[in-house]
Short mmCIF file of the C-alpha atoms (twelve columns), coordinates in Angstrom:
data_MODEL
# 
_entry.id   MODEL 
# 
loop_
_atom_site.group_PDB 
_atom_site.id 
_atom_site.type_symbol 
_atom_site.label_atom_id 
_atom_site.label_alt_id 
_atom_site.label_comp_id 
_atom_site.label_asym_id 
_atom_site.label_seq_id 
_atom_site.Cartn_x 
_atom_site.Cartn_y 
_atom_site.Cartn_z 
_atom_site.pdbx_PDB_model_num 
ATOM 1   C CA . UNK A 1   5.401   -19.708 0.304   1 
ATOM 2   C CA . UNK A 2   7.966   -16.904 -0.104  1 
ATOM 3   C CA . UNK A 3   9.569   -15.312 3.035   1 
ATOM 4   C CA . UNK A 4   7.436   -12.132 2.536   1 
ATOM 5   C CA . UNK A 5   4.319   -14.357 3.129   1 
ATOM 6   C CA . UNK A 6   5.794   -15.454 6.567   1 
ATOM 7   C CA . UNK A 7   6.164   -11.915 8.108   1 
ATOM 8   C CA . UNK A 8   3.910   -11.523 11.114  1 
ATOM 9   C CA . UNK A 9   1.192   -8.982  10.631  1 
ATOM 10  C CA . UNK A 10  -1.862  -7.745  12.635  1 
ATOM 11  C CA . UNK A 11  -5.253  -6.921  11.060  1 
ATOM 12  C CA . UNK A 12  -6.809  -3.665  11.970  1 
ATOM 13  C CA . UNK A 13  -9.048  -5.419  14.444  1 
ATOM 14  C CA . UNK A 14  -6.150  -7.117  16.221  1 
ATOM 15  C CA . UNK A 15  -5.879  -10.617 14.712  1 
ATOM 16  C CA . UNK A 16  -2.511  -12.064 14.106  1 
ATOM 17  C CA . UNK A 17  -1.920  -13.133 10.403  1 
ATOM 18  C CA . UNK A 18  0.606   -13.045 7.562   1 
ATOM 19  C CA . UNK A 19  0.491   -12.452 3.830   1 
ATOM 20  C CA . UNK A 20  0.342   -16.267 3.654   1 
ATOM 21  C CA . UNK A 21  -3.395  -15.969 4.362   1 
ATOM 22  C CA . UNK A 22  -3.614  -14.547 0.908   1 
ATOM 23  C CA . UNK A 23  -1.538  -17.117 -0.717  1 
ATOM 24  C CA . UNK A 24  -2.369  -17.782 -4.380  1 
ATOM 25  C CA . UNK A 25  -3.737  -14.183 -4.734  1 
ATOM 26  C CA . UNK A 26  -2.166  -11.162 -6.424  1 
ATOM 27  C CA . UNK A 27  -1.871  -8.439  -3.929  1 
ATOM 28  C CA . UNK A 28  -1.515  -4.625  -3.959  1 
ATOM 29  C CA . UNK A 29  0.088   -3.480  -0.685  1 
ATOM 30  C CA . UNK A 30  -0.569  0.182   0.016   1 
ATOM 31  C CA . UNK A 31  0.455   2.486   2.952   1 
ATOM 32  C CA . UNK A 32  -2.544  4.547   3.560   1 
ATOM 33  C CA . UNK A 33  -3.353  7.721   5.574   1 
ATOM 34  C CA . UNK A 34  -6.767  9.469   6.386   1 
ATOM 35  C CA . UNK A 35  -5.481  13.082  6.451   1 
ATOM 36  C CA . UNK A 36  -3.456  13.249  3.284   1 
ATOM 37  C CA . UNK A 37  -4.112  15.074  0.000   1 
ATOM 38  C CA . UNK A 38  -3.949  11.666  -1.597  1 
ATOM 39  C CA . UNK A 39  -6.644  10.084  0.738   1 
ATOM 40  C CA . UNK A 40  -9.360  10.110  -1.937  1 
ATOM 41  C CA . UNK A 41  -7.221  7.249   -3.549  1 
ATOM 42  C CA . UNK A 42  -9.182  5.066   -1.078  1 
ATOM 43  C CA . UNK A 43  -12.076 5.219   -3.460  1 
ATOM 44  C CA . UNK A 44  -9.977  4.156   -6.461  1 
ATOM 45  C CA . UNK A 45  -8.301  1.377   -4.426  1 
ATOM 46  C CA . UNK A 46  -11.693 0.028   -3.433  1 
ATOM 47  C CA . UNK A 47  -12.923 0.123   -7.037  1 
ATOM 48  C CA . UNK A 48  -9.732  -1.732  -8.216  1 
ATOM 49  C CA . UNK A 49  -10.305 -4.253  -5.372  1 
ATOM 50  C CA . UNK A 50  -13.943 -4.841  -6.571  1 
ATOM 51  C CA . UNK A 51  -13.004 -5.030  -10.179 1 
ATOM 52  C CA . UNK A 52  -10.535 -7.791  -9.784  1 
ATOM 53  C CA . UNK A 53  -11.504 -9.511  -6.442  1 
ATOM 54  C CA . UNK A 54  -13.330 -12.401 -8.077  1 
ATOM 55  C CA . UNK A 55  -10.084 -13.189 -10.110 1 
ATOM 56  C CA . UNK A 56  -7.954  -13.708 -7.053  1 
ATOM 57  C CA . UNK A 57  -6.823  -10.077 -6.315  1 
ATOM 58  C CA . UNK A 58  -6.840  -8.037  -3.154  1 
ATOM 59  C CA . UNK A 59  -5.808  -4.577  -2.073  1 
ATOM 60  C CA . UNK A 60  -4.267  -4.577  1.418   1 
ATOM 61  C CA . UNK A 61  -4.113  -1.303  3.269   1 
ATOM 62  C CA . UNK A 62  -1.449  -0.535  5.823   1 
ATOM 63  C CA . UNK A 63  -2.034  2.701   7.769   1 
ATOM 64  C CA . UNK A 64  1.143   4.636   8.547   1 
ATOM 65  C CA . UNK A 65  1.781   7.912   10.241  1 
ATOM 66  C CA . UNK A 66  5.211   8.425   8.771   1 
ATOM 67  C CA . UNK A 67  4.467   11.556  6.741   1 
ATOM 68  C CA . UNK A 68  3.647   14.762  8.523   1 
ATOM 69  C CA . UNK A 69  1.385   12.928  11.033  1 
ATOM 70  C CA . UNK A 70  -1.299  12.270  8.404   1 
ATOM 71  C CA . UNK A 71  -2.598  9.085   10.052  1 
ATOM 72  C CA . UNK A 72  -2.969  10.121  13.648  1 
ATOM 73  C CA . UNK A 73  -5.888  7.861   14.564  1 
ATOM 74  C CA . UNK A 74  -6.050  4.581   16.422  1 
ATOM 75  C CA . UNK A 75  -6.755  1.355   14.502  1 
ATOM 76  C CA . UNK A 76  -10.447 1.708   15.671  1 
ATOM 77  C CA . UNK A 77  -10.675 5.275   14.329  1 
ATOM 78  C CA . UNK A 78  -8.943  4.430   11.022  1 
ATOM 79  C CA . UNK A 79  -11.268 1.493   10.424  1 
ATOM 80  C CA . UNK A 80  -14.396 3.688   11.096  1 
ATOM 81  C CA . UNK A 81  -13.040 6.393   8.854   1 
ATOM 82  C CA . UNK A 82  -12.466 3.981   5.997   1 
ATOM 83  C CA . UNK A 83  -15.811 2.250   6.315   1 
ATOM 84  C CA . UNK A 84  -17.911 5.502   6.796   1 
ATOM 85  C CA . UNK A 85  -16.070 7.691   4.301   1 
ATOM 86  C CA . UNK A 86  -15.051 5.259   1.494   1 
ATOM 87  C CA . UNK A 87  -16.968 2.007   2.252   1 
ATOM 88  C CA . UNK A 88  -13.672 0.178   2.195   1 
ATOM 89  C CA . UNK A 89  -14.068 -3.514  1.835   1 
ATOM 90  C CA . UNK A 90  -10.517 -4.548  1.241   1 
ATOM 91  C CA . UNK A 91  -8.455  -5.886  4.146   1 
ATOM 92  C CA . UNK A 92  -6.996  -3.254  6.456   1 
ATOM 93  C CA . UNK A 93  -4.052  -3.865  8.867   1 
ATOM 94  C CA . UNK A 94  -2.746  -2.279  12.092  1 
ATOM 95  C CA . UNK A 95  -0.908  0.916   11.793  1 
ATOM 96  C CA . UNK A 96  2.816   0.400   11.100  1 
ATOM 97  C CA . UNK A 97  5.904   2.429   10.194  1 
ATOM 98  C CA . UNK A 98  6.914   2.213   6.552   1 
ATOM 99  C CA . UNK A 99  10.152  4.298   6.731   1 
ATOM 100 C CA . UNK A 100 13.004  4.972   9.143   1 
ATOM 101 C CA . UNK A 101 14.488  2.994   11.922  1 
ATOM 102 C CA . UNK A 102 11.184  1.585   13.033  1 
ATOM 103 C CA . UNK A 103 10.190  0.451   9.630   1 
ATOM 104 C CA . UNK A 104 8.132   -2.828  9.701   1 
ATOM 105 C CA . UNK A 105 9.809   -5.892  8.300   1 
ATOM 106 C CA . UNK A 106 7.223   -6.153  5.597   1 
ATOM 107 C CA . UNK A 107 8.279   -2.727  4.241   1 
ATOM 108 C CA . UNK A 108 11.995  -3.524  4.662   1 
ATOM 109 C CA . UNK A 109 11.392  -6.515  2.289   1 
ATOM 110 C CA . UNK A 110 9.090   -4.567  -0.097  1 
ATOM 111 C CA . UNK A 111 11.484  -1.720  -0.638  1 
ATOM 112 C CA . UNK A 112 14.569  -4.088  -0.852  1 
ATOM 113 C CA . UNK A 113 12.815  -6.199  -3.468  1 
ATOM 114 C CA . UNK A 114 11.786  -3.252  -5.715  1 
ATOM 115 C CA . UNK A 115 13.875  -0.156  -4.818  1 
ATOM 116 C CA . UNK A 116 12.393  2.251   -7.489  1 
ATOM 117 C CA . UNK A 117 8.687   3.120   -8.052  1 
ATOM 118 C CA . UNK A 118 7.213   3.238   -11.488 1 
ATOM 119 C CA . UNK A 119 5.048   6.183   -12.424 1 
ATOM 120 C CA . UNK A 120 6.329   9.646   -11.724 1 
ATOM 121 C CA . UNK A 121 7.943   9.599   -8.188  1 
ATOM 122 C CA . UNK A 122 10.213  12.440  -9.196  1 
ATOM 123 C CA . UNK A 123 7.186   14.704  -9.869  1 
ATOM 124 C CA . UNK A 124 5.796   13.726  -6.435  1 
ATOM 125 C CA . UNK A 125 9.137   14.436  -4.796  1 
ATOM 126 C CA . UNK A 126 9.405   17.805  -6.449  1 
ATOM 127 C CA . UNK A 127 5.821   18.686  -5.520  1 
ATOM 128 C CA . UNK A 128 6.452   17.865  -1.888  1 
ATOM 129 C CA . UNK A 129 9.661   19.785  -1.866  1 
ATOM 130 C CA . UNK A 130 7.996   22.770  -3.436  1 
ATOM 131 C CA . UNK A 131 5.800   22.836  -0.291  1 
ATOM 132 C CA . UNK A 132 9.021   22.793  1.847   1 
ATOM 133 C CA . UNK A 133 8.281   19.118  2.790   1 
ATOM 134 C CA . UNK A 134 11.479  17.031  3.298   1 
ATOM 135 C CA . UNK A 135 11.347  13.788  1.344   1 
ATOM 136 C CA . UNK A 136 12.997  10.418  1.621   1 
ATOM 137 C CA . UNK A 137 15.370  8.954   -0.975  1 
ATOM 138 C CA . UNK A 138 15.022  5.602   -2.677  1 
ATOM 139 C CA . UNK A 139 14.618  2.934   -1.723  1 
ATOM 140 C CA . UNK A 140 12.509  4.446   1.054   1 
ATOM 141 C CA . UNK A 141 8.771   4.879   0.541   1 
ATOM 142 C CA . UNK A 142 8.341   8.312   -0.678  1 
ATOM 143 C CA . UNK A 143 4.874   9.274   0.672   1 
ATOM 144 C CA . UNK A 144 1.439   7.852   1.626   1 
ATOM 145 C CA . UNK A 145 -0.386  5.670   -0.983  1 
ATOM 146 C CA . UNK A 146 2.790   4.027   -2.500  1 
ATOM 147 C CA . UNK A 147 1.768   0.746   -3.983  1 
ATOM 148 C CA . UNK A 148 3.541   -2.565  -4.117  1 
ATOM 149 C CA . UNK A 149 2.360   -5.438  -6.389  1 
ATOM 150 C CA . UNK A 150 2.887   -8.967  -5.110  1 
ATOM 151 C CA . UNK A 151 2.395   -12.034 -7.398  1 
ATOM 152 C CA . UNK A 152 0.534   -15.133 -6.552  1 
ATOM 153 C CA . UNK A 153 3.747   -16.754 -5.604  1 
ATOM 154 C CA . UNK A 154 4.509   -14.003 -3.041  1 
ATOM 155 C CA . UNK A 155 7.188   -12.258 -5.008  1 
ATOM 156 C CA . UNK A 156 7.258   -8.411  -5.191  1 
ATOM 157 C CA . UNK A 157 6.850   -7.691  -8.915  1 
ATOM 158 C CA . UNK A 158 6.032   -4.008  -9.061  1 
ATOM 159 C CA . UNK A 159 6.075   -0.685  -7.244  1 
ATOM 160 C CA . UNK A 160 4.136   2.406   -8.071  1 
ATOM 161 C CA . UNK A 161 4.615   6.058   -7.028  1 
ATOM 162 C CA . UNK A 162 2.033   7.647   -4.579  1 
ATOM 163 C CA . UNK A 163 0.813   10.074  -7.240  1 
ATOM 164 C CA . UNK A 164 -0.048  7.121   -9.614  1 
ATOM 165 C CA . UNK A 165 -3.817  6.820   -9.222  1 
ATOM 166 C CA . UNK A 166 -5.370  3.467   -8.592  1 
ATOM 167 C CA . UNK A 167 -7.308  3.875   -11.978 1 
ATOM 168 C CA . UNK A 168 -4.027  4.415   -14.003 1 
ATOM 169 C CA . UNK A 169 -3.860  2.110   -17.030 1 
ATOM 170 C CA . UNK A 170 -0.272  1.221   -16.008 1 
ATOM 171 C CA . UNK A 171 -1.378  -0.217  -12.654 1 
ATOM 172 C CA . UNK A 172 -4.315  -2.062  -14.153 1 
ATOM 173 C CA . UNK A 173 -2.116  -3.536  -16.929 1 
ATOM 174 C CA . UNK A 174 0.331   -4.790  -14.216 1 
ATOM 175 C CA . UNK A 175 -2.484  -6.387  -12.160 1 
ATOM 176 C CA . UNK A 176 -3.961  -7.920  -15.345 1 
ATOM 177 C CA . UNK A 177 -0.491  -9.347  -16.195 1 
ATOM 178 C CA . UNK A 178 -0.157  -10.932 -12.831 1 
ATOM 179 C CA . UNK A 179 -3.670  -12.340 -12.790 1 
ATOM 180 C CA . UNK A 180 -3.089  -13.939 -16.140 1 
ATOM 181 C CA . UNK A 181 0.254   -15.370 -15.155 1 
# 
């Protein structure tokens, strides 16, 4: 197991766990929010999870309230929203911080391993700034729905901008490559 697989985590229902519980799987770690313009990506993430689940793949959702308070709910409220609105079946975790001084250890490791997101993070940054929204600088997570790809061996092998949709061919190709490897 890699160091990233040993980091203590808590499921959205309160159980203690680690990424080690998913050892041998390809993972897509995503910081999610229920009140964001990108929230409809939940549907695409669920579709991606369903598409590749039987081949050893899982999406893992980490709610975060780091960006304009777009995830204000409790873990219970978030779980209910995900189930009732998007029928989310992929594993969800307790709300964490993904940026700043209180950044969870998992996100410290993810951003250190892959400091630049593929896709078009510059377009997302410009769009946010166009609305007068301050943005983070790399290697920090830019916004909700940034995606990190973790290999079966627990290595961070990819990072995708928030505005890269879950159905994008670049993401599917990266998942396929890791599943084949």
